[in-house]
Phi, psi and omega in degrees: 000128187294338184270356187296319180296319178296321179297316180296323178296317179295321179297320178297318178295321179296317179296320179297317180297319179297318179296317179296320179297316180295319180295318179297318180296317180295320178297316179299320180294320180293329180286338182274146174290159178292117186272156157290145183235118174252111187250106187253130180234127172266173189232112178066034180273132181291152180305318184267359186273056177203148185300318186285357170255011172086025178299133180280346186225349180254125184251126182226070187298326182286317175295321179299320180293319177298321178292319182291329181258009179219220184238133169274123179265093193275349174231058179262122185247144173234197171261167186287352183223167191295297183305312180300319180296315181294324177292317179296320178300315186284332185258336188071018184226147178297144189286341178292346180283344181220020167087012180252026184276344186250125175059205178235166176285114181288167181303327180273359184291139181253356181266176180195184179298119186308139186283354175272003173272131177274125188262160180308312180297330177293317178294322180288323175299318178298335179271004176099012182273146163276141187230141178216139177241125180237137173099223188280135178255287169061033170234025177137122183226342188283343180224134183300337180297341179269352191283161186304317183292337178271357185238022172113356179266138176284332185215142175222138176213123180144217184231162191253328188268216195271296185217138183238160167290131186293338183254321180270342181061038178246150172242119184051041177081001181252128179302136179217070180219124194224151168226114177050055175074003180246133178290141179225157175245123179222149172266150177132160178284128190302321180299317179292318179299320179293322175295320177302312183294319179298314180296321179298315180297315182296314182293332181266004186272144174285111184301341180286343180258126180295142185237134167247113180245112179263108186247098186254096178291151170271352177283143359258039177299149173295155006287142182285107183216139179208151175297153184302321183300327179280328175296321177295319180298331182255024186297341181285352178273119189292314182290122186295327179288316176298323179298315180293317177303315179296322179296323178295319178291321178298320178296318178296318180299320178298320180291326175295322175298322178294324178297314179297319178299317179296322177297318178298314184292332181271355182076017183261348192301316185293343181248022186241127171268123175254125174246140176221135172198162174274161180278338175192179180291170179290155183291126173236345181244111184296342181292340181244026180297326183130201183282343176252121179304141182213143176279133180284109182238002179290155181242109177257007184299144008269015183280152181272140174078192181194204182315132179084352183263148176276357175281171189302326181295345178274332190235336178272115192236162176296134183202153176207164174221141182216127175207104184306129178082348181245332176240124184298137179296136177075017179286140172244120181259113181260355178290154180290132174225132176248150183303333177294341181287342182294324180303299181294327180295312183288320180294322177293317176300326183281355183076021182270185183249143180256001187260014184268358183224205181281163180303135183271148169269340182287158179234151176285112184248021183299322179300325177287323184285312189275344178233358183070022180284182180293146176272142175289348183277129175239356183229139175234125173262113179285312174185154172222116176221171186303331186262342185197162177203158173214141182211148176238133171228118186064233180267351186266135179232133176251131169246112190239114177255120187269328180299142182291138356284123184290158179205153175225124179243144182231132180228144171261105188287339176292319181270336191219068183295341179269002175054057181261340187236110179281120183255014185302317182292330181273338183230062182298334178295318178293319178300312182297319180296317180289323175296323176298320178293320177298316179299320178300314179291321183293343177298336179260010186286133171270135180304142181303130179293336181293325190297304181297326180292318179295321179295314180298320180296318182292327180289340181267356180287152177291159180296146183264072177283163171299178183310127184291147173215168184296124179291148176281147172289153183296332182264011180289120183285350183299138180274147176287140176280161180303332182280348179281000000 
C-alpha cells in the first residue's frame, strides 16, 4: 500500500512528540521544589456554577481569585459518578480495571476499593509526605480495611459513606462522622467543620515537612441544606432550591478562602500547589440524586447532560490549579487532563516512585498545567461497563450503549462541544475505530462489584404484595368478590 510508509513516518513523529512532552514534563517537575499539596474536591457541582465560568447567580470570589492567579483547567475530565471518580483519583487507574465502574457504593454496600491497589497517599507517604483526608470518602465503609487510615492517610476526619445530613451528620438516620477510625458526635454545619479542621491542620503543620491534604467537601450534593446566613446572602435567587444550592457553594467557597488564609499565615503558601475540581457534573436527572430526593438545579451549560451521563456534562468539570510563581497567573489549559493523571503528576512532583503498584492509566501532565503546554493525553475514557461505554480520541467521541435497543453516537467535540449533532451515520469508519478501542480496553474489564451485591440485596427483600389486609380463615363461608 503506497500510504504505509507515510503512516509509519507520522506514527514515528507522534511517538517522538509524546516522548518529548513526557521528558519536558518530567524535567519541569524535577526543577520544582516538592510542594505542599492541597487537593480540594467539590461534590456534584455544575460546570457553570462558579464565578469564573460566568454564573449569573452563584458567587465564588475565593475560587475566582485562585483561577485568576493560577490556571483554569478547561478540559479536565472525571467519571460521571462519585465513587468511580474518587477511586480513579486515588489509584491513577480506570475503574473498569477493578470493578468500581458501575454506580456508587450504596449505604448498604459491603464492598470497596480493592486493597491490592496502591493508592496516591501511600505513594506520597513513601516519598516523605504527611497525609490527611478530610470530608467524604465513599470508596468503602463496611470494613475497616477500606478506610482512609488503612489506605495511606495519617489522619482522617469526616464521613465514610455516600451522603449525609449537613447538620446531624447522619446517613439514612445512622451517624457517620469519624475522627481517626473513631465515631464522634459534633454539632455544626459539615462544610464549616471541614474548613475548621483543614485550617487547624495547616496552622499546626511543620512547613519543613511536605503535606498532602485531601479536602473532599460534600457540598453541593443533596440534601440541599445551608445555614441561614448563606440563604440570606443568596436571597436574590428566586427559586428556593437553586437558592439553597447556591448558598451551599458560597459556604464552601468561604471555607476555601479560610484554607488559603491559613496557608498565608503559616508561611506555606508560596510552596503550596492547590488543586480544585468537582467529582462529576451537576445533577440534571432526579432519578440519580441519591438516597435523598433532590430537584436538579445545577447548571452545566453549555455542556449536555450531567451527573451519571456519558455526555460532556457528566464528566467535564470545573477545575483549577494554583501555585504562586510556578503556575502563570491567568493561564488557561485547554489540553486534555483526566483525573487519573493526578496520581503520576503529583507523585512525580513529590519525588516519589511510580513503580510500586499496578500499571497506571494516568500520565504526567505537569508540563501542561504549569506552562499551558500541550498535554500528552489524546484519549479520554469516560467509562466502560457491560451495558455502555464512552471514549474520546482526539476530537472524536463515541457514546455506545450496548443494551437493547443498542445505539452508537459520534460527536466531533472540536466543532460541537455541546454534542448536538450525531455524526455516526456519516462517519462509520470513526465509529468502528472507536468501538474497536473500547473492545480492546474491555478485554481487561473486571465485572462490576455493584451488580452481585445489588442482586443479592434485592433477593432478600420481602415480597411486594398489594396493601396488606387480614387474611380469611379457610372455613370462612364468605364469598370472594370479583375484585378479590
